[in-house]
Structure formats: C-alpha cells, structure tokens
MARKE-688512 format. One record per residue: x, y, z of N, C-alpha, C, O, CB in turn; residue in one letter. Coordinates in steps of 0.2 Angstrom, whole numbers, plus 2048, in hexadecimal, padded with zeros to 3 digits. Glycine has a CB too. Layout:
<recs>
XYZXYZXYZXYZXYZA/...
</recs>
This chain:
<recs>
7FF7FC7828018037837FC8077867F780978380480677DM/7FC80A78C7F780E78F7FA81678E7FF8187907F780D797I/7F581978A7F78207897F382578E7EE8237917F4822782T/7F682B78F7F382F7947F58367927FA83778F7F682D79BY/7F183B7957F38427957F484479C7F08427A17EE846791N/7F884979D7F984C7A47F98537A47FC8577A08008497A7K/7F58567A97F485D7A97F585F7B07F285C7B57ED85F7A7T/7F88657B17F88687B87F486E7B97F48737B580086A7BAI/7EF86E7BD7EA8737BE7EE8797C17F38787C47E48717C2L/7EA87F7C17ED8857C47EE8847CC7F38887CE7E988B7C2S/7EB8807CF7EB87F7D67F087A7D87F18787DE7E587E7D9N/7F38777D37F88727D47F686A7D47FA8667D47FB8727DBG/7EF8697D37ED8637D27EF85F7CC7EF8627C67E58637D2L/7F28597CC7F48567C67EE8527C47EB84E7C77FA8517C8T/7ED8527BD7E784F7BA7EA84A7B57EE84C7B07E28537B7L/7E98447B57EB83F7B07E583C7AD7E08397B07EF8397B3I/7E483C7A67DE8397A37E083379E7E683479B7DA83E79FT/7DC82E79E7DD8297997D78277967D28257997E182379DH/7D782778F7D082578C7D081E78A7D581C7867D082A786Q/7CB81B78B7CA8147897C28137887BE81278C7CC80F78FE/7C18137817BA81377F7B780C77F7B180C77D7BA816778N/7BA8077807B78007807B37FF7867B07F97877BD7FB780A/7B380378B7AF8027917A98087927AB80D78F7B3802797T/7A480679579F80B7967A080F79D79C81379F798808796P/7A680D7A07A78107A77AC8157A67B08167A27A980A7ABL/7AD8197AC7B281D7AD7B481D7B57B081C7B97B08257ACV/7BB81D7B67BD81C7BD7C18227BE7C58257BB7C28167BDS/7C08257C47C382B7C77C78297CD7C48267D27BE8317C8V/7CD82A7CD7D28287D27D582F7D57D88337D17D78237D0N/7D582F7DC7D88357DF7DD8337E47DB8307E97D383A7E2L/7E38347E27E98327E77EB8387EB7ED83D7E87EF82F7E3L/7EB8387F17EE83D7F57F583B7F87F68357FA7E983F7FBY/7F98407F780083E7F980183F8018058438048058437F6N/7FE83A8047FE83A80C7FD83380E7F882F80C7F983F80FV/80183081280082A81580282A81D80382F81F804824811G/80282482080482482780B82682880C82982E80381C829A/80F82682381682982581683082681B83382881B82781FR/81183482481183B82480E83D82B80D84382C80D83E81FD/80C83982F80883B83580D83D83B81383B83B804835838E/80A84183F80E84284680F83C84A80A83984B80A84884AN/81583A84C81683485081183485681082E85981D834852P/80F83985880A83A85E80383A85C7FE83A86180C83F863N/80283A8567FB83A8537FA83684D7F98398477F9842852K/7FB83084E7FB82B8487F48288477EF82984B80082584AT/7F38268417ED82383F7E882883B7E38268397E9820845G/7EB82E83A7E78338377E58328307E083482D7EA83A838F/7EA83082C7E982E8257E48298247DF82A8207F082C822A/7E48248287DE81F8287D882282A7D28218277E081982CH/7D88268307D28298327CE82E82C7C882E82C7D382E838L/7D38318287D08358237CD83181D7C883381A7D583A820F/7CF82B81C7CC8278187C58268197C18258157D0820817E/7C38268207BC8258227B982C8227B382C8207BC822829H/7BC8318247B98388257B783A81E7B283E81E7BE83D828L/7BB8398197B983B8127B28398107AF83B80B7BE83980DM/7B08338137A98318117A483381679E8318167A9829811F/7A683881B7A183A82079D84081E79A8438227A583B826G/79E84381879A84981679F84F8157A485081879584A81BG/79E85280F7A185880D79D85E80E79785E80F7A5858806S/79F86480C79C86A80E79586B80A79086D80D7A087080BK/79586880478E86980078B8627FF7868627FC79086C7F9N/78F85D80178C85680078D85280679284F8087908527FAI/78785280A78884F81178884781078A844815782851815P/78684480B78683D80A78983B80378583B7FE77E83A80BD/78F83A8037938387FD7908317FA78F8317F479A8377FFY/78F82C7FE78D8267FB7868267F87848227F478D821801D/78182A7FB77B82B7F877B82D7F077882A7EC7778307FCY/77F8327EF7808347E878482F7E478382F7DE78383B7E8H/78982C7E778D8277E37898217E178981F7DB7938257E7A/78581F7E67808197E477B81B7DF7798177DB77D8177EBN/7788217DF7738237DB7768237D47728227CF77182A7DDK/77D8247D37808247CC78281E7CA78581D7C57868297CCA/7818197CE7838127CD78A8117CE78D80D7CA7818107C6G/78D8147D27958147D379780F7D879380D7DD79781B7D5A/79D80D7D77A18097DC7A780D7DE7AA8107DA7A38027D9E/7A780D7E57AD8127E77B080F7EE7AC80B7F27AA8197E8N/7B68117EF7B980F7F67BF8137F67C18177F27BA8077F6N/7C38117FB7CA8147FD7CE8108007CC80B8037C881B801A/7D58118007D980E8047DF8128067E18178037DC808801F/7E281180C7E881480F7EE8108107EC80A8127E6818815T/7F481280F7F980E8117FE8138147FD8188157FD80A80BN/80581181580981581880C81B81380F81F81680F81181AN/80A81A80D80D81F80880882480580982980481081C803D/8028218047FC8258007F68248037F481F8077FD8237F9I/7F18288017EA8278037E68277FC7E782C7F87E782C808T/7E28227FA7DF8227F37D88217F47D581D7F77E381C7F0N/7D48257F07CD8257EF7CB8237E87CE8267E37C982B7F1Y/7C681F7E77C481D7E07BD81C7DF7BA81A7E47C88177DDY/7BA81E7D97B381D7D77B381B7D07B681F7CC7AF8237D9I/7AF8167CF7AD8147C87A68147C77A28127CB7B080D7C6S/7A48177C179D8187BF79C8197B87A081A7B479A81E7C3L/7958187B67948197AF7968207AC7968257B078C8187ADP/7998207A679C8267A379882C7A379B8317A479E82479CK/79282B7A378D8317A378D8357AA78B83B7AA7868307A1Q/7908317AF7908347B67978377B87988387BE78D82F7BBY/79B8387B37A283A7B57A28407B97A58417BE7A683B7AFL/79D8457B779D84B7BA79B84B7C279D84E7C67998507B7E/7968467C37948447CA79A8427CE79B8457D478F83F7CAT/79F83E7CB7A583C7CF7A98427D07AC8437D67A88377CBA/7AA8467CC7AE84C7CD7AB8517D27AF8547D67AF8507C6L/7A58527D27A18567D67A28537DE7A48577E279A8567D5W/7A184C7DE7A28497E57A984A7E87AA84C7ED7A08427E4L/7AE8497E37B58497E67B88507E77BB8517EC7BA8457E1E/7B58557E37B885B7E47B585F7EA7B88627ED7B68607DDS/7AF85D7EB7AC8607F17AF85E7F87B08627FC7A485E7F2D/7B18577F87B48557FE7BB8577FE7BE8588047B384E7FFR/7BE8587F97C585B7F97C58637FB7C98657FF7C885B7F2M/7C08667F97BF86D7FB7BE86E8037C28728067B98707F7N/7B986A8057B886B80D7B386680F7AE86580C7B587280EE/7B58638147B185E8187AC86181C7AD86781E7B585881CL/7A785D81F7A28608247A686382A7A486882D79D85C825I/7AB85F82C7AE8608337A98618397AA86683C7B2866832F/7A585C8397A085D83F7A38588447A685384379985B83DS/7A285A84B7A38558507A084E8507A38498517A2858857E/79A84E84D79684884C79A84484779B83E84878F84A84AK/79C84684179F84283C7A684083F7A783A83E7A0847836S/7AA8448427B08428457AF83C84A7B383784A7B3848849L/7AA83D84E7A88388547A78318507A982C8527A383A858E/7A283184B7A082B8487A68288457A782284679B82D842V/7AA82B8417B082883D7B58268427B98218417B282D838Q/7B682A8477BB82884C7B98218507BD81D8517BC82D852R/7B38208517B081A8547B181484F7B380F8517A981B856N/7B08168497B18108447B880E8437BA8088437AF81383DV/7BD8138447C48118437C680E84A7CA8098497C8817842V/7C481084F7C580D8567C38058567C78018587C281085CI/7BD8048537BA7FD8537BE7F984E7BF7F384F7B37FE851E/7C07FC8497C57F88447CB7F78477CE7F18467C67FD83DE/7CE7FB84B7D47FA84E7D47F48537D87EF8537D7800852F/7CE7F48567CD7EE85B7CC7E88587CF7E28597C77F0860R/7C77E88537C57E284F7CB7DF84B7CC7D984B7BF7E384BQ/7CE7E38477D37E08427DA7DF8457DE7DB8437D47E583CR/7DC7E384A7E37E384C7E47E18547E97DE8557E57EA84CF/7DE7E18587DF7DF85F7DC7D88607DE7D48647DD7E4863L/7D67D785D7D27D185F7D27CC8597CD7C88597CB7D4860N/7D67CC8557D77C784F7DD7C48507E37C78517D67CB848Q/7DD7BD84F7E47B984F7E97BC84A7E87BD8457E37B284DP/7EF7BD84D7F57C08497F37C78477F77CA8437F67BC843Y/7EE7CB84A7EC7D18477F17D78497F17DC8467E57D384AG/7F57D684F7F97DB8518007DA84E8057DD8517F97DB858D/8017D68498087D484780B7DB8458117DC8478087CF841V/8087DF84180B7E583E80C7EA8438107EE8438077E8838W/8087EA8498097EF84E80F7ED8528127F18558037EE853L/8127E78518187E485581E7E48508237E68528177DD857L/81D7E284A8227E28458257E884382B7E98428207DD83FL/8217ED8418237F383E8287F784382D7F984181D7F883DR/8267F884A82A7FB84E8307F78508357FA8528277FD855P/8307F184E8367ED84F83B7EE84A8417EE84B8347E5850L/8397EF84483D7EF83E83F7F783D8457F883A8397ED838A/83B7FB83E83C80383D83D806844838805848837806839Y/84280A84584380D84B84381584B84281884F84A80B84EK/84381784484381F84383E82183E83A82583F84A821841V/83E81D83983981F83383281E83583181983983B81B82DH/82D82283382682183582381B83281D81A834823827833P/82681782E82481082D82380C83382180683382880D827Y/82580E83982580A83F81E80A84181D80684682980E844Q/81980D83F81280C84180E80A83A80F80C83580F812844W/80880683C8048048367FF80A8357FF80F8398007FE838S/7FB8098307F680E82E7F180F8337EE8158347F380D827T/7EF80A8377EA80B83C7ED80F8427E98128467E880483FI/7F48108427F68148477FA81084D7FA80A84D7F181884BG/7FE8148508028118567FE80E85B7FF80985E807816858K/7F981285D7F58118637EE8148627ED81985F7F981486AD/7E98108657E28128647E18188677DC81C8657DE80C867I/7E581A86C7E382186F7E582786B7E282C86C7E8821875S/7E98268667EA82C8617E482E85D7E383485C7F082A85CH/7E082985B7D982B8587D482C85D7D083185C7D7825854I/7D48298637CF82B8687D083286A7CB83586C7D082686EE/7D683586A7D783C86C7D78418677D98478687DE83C870N/7D683F8617D684385B7D184985C7CB84885D7D5840854A/7D384F85B7CF85585C7CD8588557D08568507D285A860T/7C885C8557C685F84E7CC86384C7CD8648457C086384FM/7CF8678507D586B84D7DA86684A7DD8688457D886E853D/7DC86084D7E085B84A7DE8598437E285983E7E185584FD/7D88588437D585683C7D585B8377D785A8317CD85383DV/7D38618397D48678347DB8688317DC86982C7D086D837K/7DF8688367E68698347E986482F7EC86582B7EB86983BQ/7E785D8317E985882C7E68598257E98588207E785182FF/7E085B8257DC85B81F7DF86181B7E18608157D585D820F/7E086781E7E386C81A7EA86C8187ED8708157E187381DY/7EE86781B7F586681A7F58628147F986380F7F8863820T/7F185C8147F285780F7ED8568097EE8548047F3851812F/7E785880B7E18578067E085D8027DB8608017DB85580AY/7E58607FF7E58657FA7E78637F37EA85E7F27EA86B7FDR/7E48677EE7E58657E77EC8647E57EE8607E17E286A7E3P/7F18687E87F88687E67FB8627E98018617E87FB86E7E8N/7F885E7ED7FA8587F17F78527EE7F684D7F27FA8597F8N/7F48527E87EF84D7E67F184C7DE7F38507DB7E884F7E7A/7EF8467DC7EF8447D57E88417D37E683C7D67F583E7D4I/7E58447CF7DE8417CC7DF83E7C67E28417C17D98477CCL/7DE8377C57DF8347BF7D88317BD7D482E7C17E482E7C0S/7D68327B77D08307B47D182C7AE7D482E7A97CB8367B2I/7CE8267AE7CE8217A97C781E7A77C381E7AB7D381B7AAA/7C781D7A07C081A79E7BE81E7987C28217947BB81B7A3G/7B781D7977B48207907B38277917AD8297937AE81C78FN/7B882B7907B88327917BA83678A7BD8337867BC834797I/7B883C78A7BB8417857C08457897BE84878E7B5845782D/7C68447887CC84778C7CB84F78D7CC8517927D2845789E/7CA8527877C98597887C385B78C7C48607907C885C781A/7BD85878B7B885A78F7B98587977B785C79B7B285678DE/7BD8527987BE85079F7C38567A27C28577A87C184A79FT/7C885879F7CC85D7A17C88637A37C98667A97D285F79CI/7C386579F7BF86B7A07BB86A7A77BA86E7AB7BB86D79AD/7B88647A77B48627AD7B88627B47B68657B97B185B7ACL/7BE8607B37C28607B97C48677BB7C48687C17C985C7B8V/7C686B7B67C78727B87C18757BB7C28797C07C98767B2K/7BB8747B87B58777BB7B48757C37B28797C67AF8747B7K/7B586F7C47B486D7CB7B986D7D07B886E7D67B18667CBW/7C086D7CD7C586C7D27C98737D27CC8747D77CA8677D0F/7CA8777CD7CE87C7CD7CC8827D27D18867D47CE87F7C6E/7C68837D37C48887D97C78867E07C788A7E47BD8897D9P/7C98807E17CB87E7E77D28817E87D787F7E47CC8767E8I/7D38847EE7DA8887EF7DF8837F07DE87D7F47DA88D7F4P/7E58847EE7EB8807EF7ED8817F77EC8867FA7F18817EBA/7F087C7F97F387C8007FA87E8007FD87F7FB7F2876804G/7FD87E80680587F80680887980380687380580788180DN/80D87A8008118747FD8138708038168728078178767F9A/81286980281486480781B86280581C85F80080F85F808Y/82086380982786080882885B80D82985C81382C866808I/82985580B82A84F80F83184F81283584F80E82884980CR/83284F81883884F81B83884982183784B82783B85681EQ/83984381F83883E82483F83B82684483C823834838820L/83F83982C84683782F84783082C84382C82B845836837P/84D82F82A84F82982685282482B85582583085582B821Q/85081E82985181882E85981682D85B81582784D81282CE/85D81683286481483286480D830860809832868816838P/86A80B82E86B80482C86B80083286E801837872803829K/8687FA8328677F683886D7F28398707EF8348617F1837Q/8707F283F8777EE8408767E984587B7E584687C7F3842T/8707E88488707E284D8697DF84B8647E284A8707E5854E/8697D884C8637D484C85E7D68518607D78578657CD84CA/8587D784F8537D885484E7D385584C7D085084F7DF853R/84B7D285B8467CD85B8417CE8618427D28658497C685CS/83B7CC8608357CD8658317C68658307C38608317D3863L/8307C486B82C7BE86C8257C08708267C38758307B9870T/8207BE86D8197BF8708157B98708167B486C8157C586CV/8117B987580C7B38768057B58758037BA87980D7AF87DH/8017B28717FB7B486F7F67AE86F7F87A886E7FA7B8869R/7F07AF86F7EB7AA86E7E97A98677E47AB8647E47AC872D/7EE7A58647ED7A385D7EE79C85C7F07988607F37A7859V/7EC7998567EC7928557F378F8547F47898557E879084FP/7F87938517FE79085080479585180379B8507FF78D849S/80A79385281079785381179A84C810797847816794855N/8147A084C8167A384581C7A784681E7A984C8107A8843A/8207A88408267AC8408267B183B8237AF83582C7A783FI/8287B783C8287BC8378307BF8378327C183D8237C2839Y/8337BF83283A7C28318397C782C8377C682683F7BC82FK/83C7CD82E83C7D382A8437D68298477D782D8377D982DA/8447D782284B7DA8208497E081C8447E081884F7D581CY/84D7E581D84D7EB81984E7EA8128537E68108517F181CK/84A7ED80E84C7ED80684B7F480384A7F98078477E8803M/84C7F47FD84D7FA7F98467FE7F98417FB7FA84F7FA7F2S/8468047F88408087F783D8067F08408037EC8418107F7R/8368087EF8338067E98368087E38358057DE82C8097EAR/83980E7E283C8107DC84380F7DB8468117D683B8187DBM/84680A7DF84C8087DE84C8037D88477FF7D784F8057E4S/8528027D58537FD7CF8527F67D38507F17CF8597FE7CCH/8547F57D98547EF7DC84D7EC7DE84C7E77E08597EF7E2D/8497F17DE8427EF7E083F7E97DC83C7E47DF83D7F57DFY/8417E97D683E7E47D18417DD7D383E7D87D283F7E67CAY/8477DD7D584B7D77D68487D47DD8477CE7DE8527D87D7A/8477D97E28447D67E883D7D37E783B7CE7EA8437DC7EDF/8397D77E38327D47E18327CD7DE82E7C97E082E7D97DCD/8377CC7D98387C67D683A7C07DB8387BB7DB83C7C67D0L/83F7C37E08417BE7E583C7BB7E983C7B57EB8477C27E9M/8377C07EB8327BE7EF82D7B97EC82B7B47EF82E7C47F2S/82D7B97E58297B57E182C7AE7E18297A97E18277B77DAD/8337AE7E08367A87E08367A47E683579E7E683E7A97DEI/8357A77EB8357A47F282E7A27F382D79C7F68377A97F7L/8287A57F18227A37F481C7A57EF8167A57F28217A77FAS/81D7A67E98177A77E58157A07E181879E7DC8197AC7DFN/81079D7E580D7977E28107917E58147917E980F7977DBG/80C78B7E380E7857E68157827E481777D7E78087807E5S/8187847DF81E7827DD8247867DF82A7857DD81F7817D5S/82278B7E38277907E682C78C7EB82A7877EE8247967E9S/83178F7EC83778C7F183478B7F88357857FA83D7907F1R/8317907FB82F78F80282A78A80382A78680782D796805L/82578A7FE81F7857FF82277E7FD82077980181A7877FAY/82677D7F88287777F682C7747FB82B76E7FD82C7777EFT/8317777FE83677580383377480A83476F80D83C779803E/83077980C82E77A81382777881582677681B830781816L/82377881081C77681281B76E80F81976A81381777A80EV/81D76D80981B76780682076180881F75C80A81B7677FEK/82776380782C75E80982D75D81082D758813833760805K/82F76381483176281B82C76381F82C76182583776881CE/82676581D82076682182176A82881F76882D81D75F823K/82576F82782677382D82177982E82077B83482D77682CL/81E77B82981978082981377E82681377A82181C786825F/80D78182880778082580678581F80278481A80178082AT/80978B82080979081B80F79481C81179582280379481BE/81279681681879B81781879F81181779D80B81F797817I/81A7A581281B7AA80C8207AF80D8237B08128147AE80CN/8237B28078277B78078247BD8038227BB7FD82E7B5805A/8257C38058227C88018257CF8038297CF80881A7C9802Y/8247D47FF8277DA8008227DF80181C7DF7FF82C7DD7FAI/8237E480581E7E980781E7EF8018187F28008207ED80DT/8237EF7FD8227F47F78217FB7F981E7FF7F581C7F27F3G/8247FD7FF8238048018278097FD82C8077FA825805808D/82580F7FD8288147F982F8167FC8348167F882481B7F9I/83081680283681680683980F80783680A80583681A80CD/83F80F80A84280880B83C80380F83A805814848809810E/83B7FE80B8367F980E8387F381183E7F38138317F7808G/8347EE8118367E88158357E28108307E180C8327E781BL/8397DD8118397D680E8377D281483B7D181883F7D480AF/8317CF81382E7CB81982E7C481782C7C28128277CE81BI/8307C081C82E7B881C8297B782282A7B98288357B481DF/8247B382081F7B282681D7AB82581B7A881F8197B7825V/81D7A782A81B7A082A81779E8308197A083682179C82AG/81279A82F80E79783581179083681178C831806797833K/81378E83C81778883D81278283D80C78384081B788843L/81477C83B81077683C810774843815776847812771837A/80B77084580B76E84C81176A84E81376584A80476A84DE/81476C85481976885682076A854825767856818761855G/82076F84F82777184C82A77685182677B853826774845V/83077585383477A85783578085383778084D83A77785AE/83578685683678D85383D78D85083E78F84A835792858M/84278A85484978A85184A78784B84D78984684E788856T/84678184A84677D84484378083E846780839843776845T/83E78384083A78783A83E78D83883F78E83283378A83DA/84179183C84579783B84B79583784D79883284779B841E/84E79083985478D83585378B82E85778C829858788839N/84D78882D84B78682684A78C82284C78C81C844782827A/84779282584679882184D79A81F84F79C81984279D824I/85279B82485979D82385C79981E86079C81A85C79D829L/85B79281D85E78E81885C79081186079080D85D78781AA/85679281185379480A85679A80885779C80284B79480AQ/85779F80D85B7A580C8627A48098647A780585A7AA812I/86579F80C86C79E80B86C79B80387179C80086F79980FE/8677978018677957FA86779B7F586B79A7F08617907F9R/8637A07F78637A67F386A7A97F286C7AC7ED85E7AB7F5L/86E7A97F88747AC7F887A7A87F587E7AB7F28767AD800K/8797A27F587F79D7F387E79A7EC8837987E98807987F8N/87879A7EA8767967E487379B7DF86F79F7E18727907E5E/87679C7D98737A07D486D79D7D186D7977CF8787A27CET/8677A07D286179D7CF86179C7C78657A07C485B7A17D1I/85E7977C585E7967BE85A79B7BA85579E7BD85B78F7BCS/85C79C7B48587A17AF85179E7AF84C7A37AE85B7A17A8E/8507987AF8497957AE8457977B483F7997B384978D7ADQ/8477967BA8437987C084279F7C083C7A17C28477967C6E/8477A37BE8457AB7BE8407AC7B983C7B17BA84C7AE7BDL/8417A97B383C7AB7AE8357A97B08307AC7AE83E7A77A7E/8347A47B382E7A17B582A7A77BA8247A87B882E79B7B9K/82E7AA7BE82A7AF7C382A7B57BF8257B97C082E7B07C9V/82E7B77BA82D7BD7B68277BC7B28237C17B18337BE7B1K/8267B67AF8207B57AB8197B67AF8157B97AD8207AE7A7N/8197B37B58147B47B98127BB7BB80D7BE7BB8157B07C0K/8187BF7BC8177C67BE8147CA7B88117CF7B981E7C97C1L/8177C87B28157CC7AC80D7CB7AB80A7D07A98187CA7A6E/80B7C57AC8037C47AC8007C87B17FA7CB7AF8027BC7ADI/8027C87B77FF7CC7BC7FF7D37BA7FA7D77BB8037CB7C3T/8047D67B78047DD7B57FF7DE7B07FC7E37B080C7DE7B3F/7FF7DA7AB7FA7DB7A67F27DB7A97EE7DF7A77FA7D57A1V/7F17D67AD7EA7D67B07E97DD7B57E47DF7B57EA7D07B5Y/7EF7DF7B87EE7E57BC7EC7EC7B87EA7F17BB7F47E67C0S/7ED7EB7B17EB7F17AD7E47F07A97E27F47A57F07F27A8Q/7E17EA7AB7DB7E87A77D57ED7A77D27EF7A37D97E17A8Y/7D37EE7AE7CE7F37AF7D07FA7AF7D57FC7B07CA7F17B6K/7CB7FE7AD7CC8057AD7CE8087B47D280D7B47C68097AAV/7CB8057B97CC8077C07D48067C17D780A7C47C88047C5L/7D68007BF7DD7FE7C07E28037BD7E78057BF7DF7F77BED/7E08057B77E480A7B37E48117B67E98147B77E180A7ACR/7DE8137B97DE8197BC7E28197C27E681E7C47D781B7BEA/7E28147C67E68137CC7ED8137CB7F18177CE7E480D7D0M/7EF80F7C67F680E7C47F98157C17FF8167C37F78097BFN/7F58187BD7F881F7BA7F98247C07FE8277C07F38227B6L/7F58247C57F68287CB7FC8267CF80082A7D17F08297CFG/7FC8207D080281D7D480881E7D180D8207D48008167D6Y/80981C7CB81081D7C88128247C78188267C781081A7C1F/80D8297C680E8307C68118327CC8158367CD8088347C3D/80E82F7D28108317D881782F7DA81B8327DD80B82E7DEH/8198297D781F8267D882582B7D482A82A7D682081F7D6L/82282F7CF8278337CC8288307C582C8347C182D8347CFG/82582B7C28268287BC8208257B981F81F7BA82C8237BCN/81C8297B68158267B48168217AE81281D7AD81182C7B2I/81C8227AB81D81D7A581E8167A781D8127A38238207A1D/81F8157AE81F80E7B081980A7AF8198047AF82180E7B7L/81380D7AE80D80A7AC80E8067A680A8017A580780F7ACI/8128087A281480479C81A80079C81B7FB799814808796N/81F80379F82680079F8287FB7A582E7F97A482B80579ES/8247FB7AA8267F77B08287F07AE82D7ED7B18217F77B5E/8247EC7A98267E57A882E7E57A68317E07A78227E37A2P/8307EA7A28377EA7A083C7EA7A68427E77A68397F079BQ/83A7ED7AB83E7EE7B183F7E77B48447E57B783B7F37B6C/8397E37B483A7DC7B783E7D87B28427D47B58337D97B8Y/83D7D97AC8417D47A78487D57A784C7D17A683E7D67A0A/84A7DB7AA8517DC7AA8557D97B085B7D97B08537E47AAA/8517D77B58547D47BB8587CD7B98557C97B584F7D27C0V/85E7CC7BB8627C67BA8627C27C08617C47C68697C87B7S/8647BB7BF8667B77C586B7BA7CA86B7B97D08687B07C2P/8707BE7C78757C17CB8727C67CF8757C77D587B7C37C7D/86D7CA7CD86A7CF7D18677CC7D78677CE7DD8657D37CDD/8637C67D68607C37DC8657C07E18647C27E785C7BC7D9I/86B7BD7DE8707BB7E38737C17E78747C07ED8757B77DFK/8757C67E38787CC7E68737CF7EC8767D07F18797D17E1R/86D7D07EA8697D37EF8677CE7F58677D17FB8627D57ECL/8677C87F48667C37FA86C7C47FE86B7C48048657BC7F7A/8727C47FB8787C47FF8797CB80387B7CB80987E7C47FBT/8777D08008777D78048727D88098737DC80E8777DC7FEE/86C7D58088667D780C8657D28128637D48178607D7807T/8657CB8108637C68158697C581A86C7BF81A8617C0812F/86B7CA81E8707C982386D7C982A8687CC82B8757CF823L/86F7C582F86D7C483586C7CB8398677CC83C8717C083AP/8717CF8388717D683C86B7DB83986A7E083C8777D983CE/8697D98338647DD83085D7DA8308587DC82C8667DE828Q/85C7D68348557D28358527D483B8557D48418567CB834C/84B7D583B8477D68418427D084183E7CF83C8437DD840S/8427CC84683E7C68468397C684C83A7C88528437C0848T/8337C584A82D7C484F82B7BD8508297BA84B8277C884DL/82C7BA85682A7B48588237B485B8227B786082F7B085CY/81E7B28578177B28598147AC85B8137A78578137B5853Y/8147AB8628137A486580C7A38688097A886B8187A286AL/80979E86780279C86A80379B8718087988747FF796867K/7FE79E8757FE79C87C7FD79587E7F979287B7F97A1880K/80179388380078C8857FA78B8897F878588B807789888E/
</recs>
C-alpha cells in the first residue's frame, strides 16, 4: 500500500508527497500536462523540443547538469503524445537543490537565440538519425496519419515534418512555454526519505512565487469512427518485409483498457504466447511478431507488427495474423490462459512500484489521469477481466473496416 499526501499550492501547482524511509534517496518528478497532441498542426514537435530546451539553461541557472551532477543526481526527461515528464533522483540531503533547479526553469528559461539554435539542431539531428536514416525508423511517421485523420495523434512527438522545428522562432517558443509550462499545468510528485511537512514548506518556498498561467482547457478534435479499411505500401532499404496492422481501441481510463492490455499479452507476451508459438515456431512465417497497445489517454491503437521470414508472401503472413484474430473472436479463452497473463502483469506492476522514482512517476501519472488511487488498486482492475470481455472486445474491435495496414517492403 503506497500512502501519499496531496496539496494544491496557491498558484495551482499540484504537490504529491510519499515518504519512504528505507532509502537514502529522494526522487522529484515533474509532469507537465502537455504532449504532442496539444501542438498546432502547423508547428509540431514543440513538446519534444522543450524536453531539450529545459536543459539549456534557466534565468538564474545557466547549466542545469552542472549542479545536478555536483549533487550526485541522476536526471532525465521524456515526452509522448499526452505528457512531458522530468525527473531527478539524488541523496536526500540535496532535495532542496532539486527543487531549486526545477523551480528556476519553470519560472523562466534563458530564451537565448544561441540556446534555441543548439537545441533545434539536436532535435533535427535526432529526427534524421532515428526516424529517417534508420531501418523501419519512419514507421510511425507513416502509420499515425494512416490511422488518424482528425485527432492530433496523427503525428509523432518528433513532429510531422522536420521543417516545423527548423522554422521555430523565439516568439513560438515563448508562447508555448508560457501556455503550458506553468505551475497550474503541472504535477510535482516527491517520493523517498523525506519529512512531508518540511518538504511541503520547501516546495512552497521555491514554487509558490511562480505566477500561475491562464487555465489550459483542452479542446481536441475527436476522431470519427473508421468505416473503411486503409492501407499504405512503401519500399525501403531494410533487411526484411514487415507488416503493421493498427486498430482503434479504448482510451486509457476506459474499463475496457485492461482487457485490451491482457489481450495483447495473450497474443505476444513471451515465448509461450499465441503469435510466437503459432507463427514463429510452428509455421515459421515470421522471424519476430508482436501485438501491443499504445495506452494513450485518448482513443489509442492496438498494433500487430511482424517481420516476415525470407520467402514468405505478404498475403500468407497477413492471413496468418487474421486467423489468430479470428481465434480470439470465435473461441473463448480458458481461465488458465487468462490467469497466466494476469499473474505476469501483477508481477510487472509490483516491480514498477519498487523504486522511489517509479513511485514518484506513478503518483504523478495516475493523478494526471484523474484517479491517483489506481497506484494501489489497478491490479484489481486487471483481475476483474473475464474471458467473455476478451471475446467481446476482439469481436467489436478487430473488423476489416476498422484496420489501417502498413506494408513495409524491402527494395529489390
């Protein structure tokens, strides 16, 4: 049982504290309620750009990493389509150092042309290396706009086009910062060897002087129900043909999310999973194959991805995937098979709470989802899934007209 206290500061910052005296460390996690879905369609990649800019120096601290390293800290950040998250773990006696670092860059960045140019070049190089010059690197640049036509999930966190970051101006950057990087648009979660009352006082000392921004009200266009099968075929310099099939699935806070998650594990979690056993070991159609969910806050995707074995026809491979989908629709899975993946998932959940950094992150994320108590109760949500739930969702979801398929072929 993970206990916590929640406090809302006068400027709207949400503070969550969790005391764990068995560790000499403290972890500070700062979740900003902004992801790629919040970007202007003509100025994409900004959430990811800010992940870099926040390490480029703030008003009173020109070198974040210098002070973090001096305190023996480990820190990093990540961005996805829904959130941007910064975290730092360090010895408990340096908690105030972490709060000083994070509050200063929340208050005001340096906003120099030099910093912008440096980080812009870093992101552009990342775009080229990871998405354009790497085998299968552009899959999500192709699959997202195939699956989504209205919702901003149609672009990846790196952005729609490299030109959006190339053309980013200082005014663009400042507007993005003062819209989203405000205390009333953030959740600060602190876990570890702390005194909770003292920690609350320290947070108020460093963060409460930061002025709140205008309330951000998210009004995103909703994706209409897909009624026609979509497909795209591309040829690339890759070692083997691949297939990607994407079906719309429920949002993260839907009751059905847990059944979808378990369904993906039934299909491809481990060497005894259905797809590996049938399509890799027995039929030898694929060298690797997986099914997974994106887990997005809004309506996400259930993805099948497979690398074809040499000499296997694409039609044969695709039909084999569809046959496994039909099994889910037509056969009720056994309680034993379902229980096996539930047990695996419960073990994963326990391990995900082991470190204080994991706890800090999870407390912030579940609070962002709107139900912080899931940090303790989510295993019960998985336990409640029945074989009939799996069969129902497979029947409702895996329809030809609701599928977007990317055929990724190697050049001859």
